[in-house]
Every structure is written in C-alpha cells, then in structure tokens.
C-alpha positions, -999 to +999 in steps of 0.1 A: -903+750-059-876+766-081-854+735-079-884+713-089-891+736-119-854+735-129-854+697-126-885+694-148-871+718-174-838+699-174-855+665-179-878+679-206-849+694-225-829+662-222-859+642-235-864+666-263-827+665-274-827+627-271-858+624-293-842+647-320-810+627-318-828+595-324-847+610-353-815+621-369-799+586-363-829+570-380-825+593-409-788+584-412-796+547-411-822+552-439-797+571-460-773+543-455-798+516-464-809+535-495-774+540-506-764+503-501-795+491-520-788+516-548-752+505-550-762+468-551-788+476-578-761+494-598-738+463-595-765+440-608-773+463-636-737+466-647-736+428-652-767+430-674-757+459-696-728+462-720-695+475-705-694+508-726-729+520-718-727+509-682-695+529-677-710+561-691-742+557-670-721+548-640-701+580-643-733+601-645-749+583-615-717+585-595-715+623-599-752+626-588-747+601-560-716+620-548-736+652-546-763+635-526-737+618-504-720+652-498-754+668-489-762+639-465-727+641-449-730+679-445-764+675-429-751+649-404-720+669-396-741+700-390-763+680-366-733+666-348-718+701-344-751+714-330-752+685-305-716+692-294-724+729-290-755+722-270-736+698-247-709+724-241-736+750-234-753+727-209-720+721-192-713+759-189-748+764-176-744+737-150-710+751-139-726+786-137-754+772-116-730+754-093-710+786-088-742+804-079-753+777-055-720+776-036-713+807-015-680+823-023-658+832+006-640+865+002 
C-alpha cells in the first residue's frame, strides 16, 4: 500500500513539474516571438523615418528593450535553476530511499 502511494505521489509530482516546465517553455517562445516581431517592426520603421530621428528613437527603444530582455532572461534562468535544484533533490531522495530499502550488513 505504501509503495503504491509513493508511486502515485511520484507520478503526480512528475506530471506537475512537466506541466510547469511546458508552461515556462511556452512563455519563453512567446517572448521570443514578440521580440522578433518587435525587432522586424523596428527595422521596417527605420526605413520609413529619417535617419536622425530613427537613431534617437532606436536608442531609447533599445535601452527599454534591453531591460525587458534582461528581465526575461533572469526569469528563465531562475526557472532553470529551480528545475536543476528539484532534479538534484529528487535524485537525493531516491538515493536515500534506495539506502533505506536495501538492508545494510554490519
């Protein structure tokens, strides 16, 4: 009974982590899509405007964009660190469980 409960918990946690990871991946893809379309829109706009005004506006946009990119990168890296940490914890828990299961000969 205990083994079945452990197995169910393990599968649920795995499913939950996978779902969170997929959600984060979709968020990253959306960020990339928005950035690429924004970048392309900026290129098209540069061709339409005069060079001087476009350069000033580009500098302002690039600083704001850099802030947003940094925020997105920090968020993604934080998520990846958490995932790595969880994987290590699961490995340690599994090793601990295996040590408890196997009788130690002294």
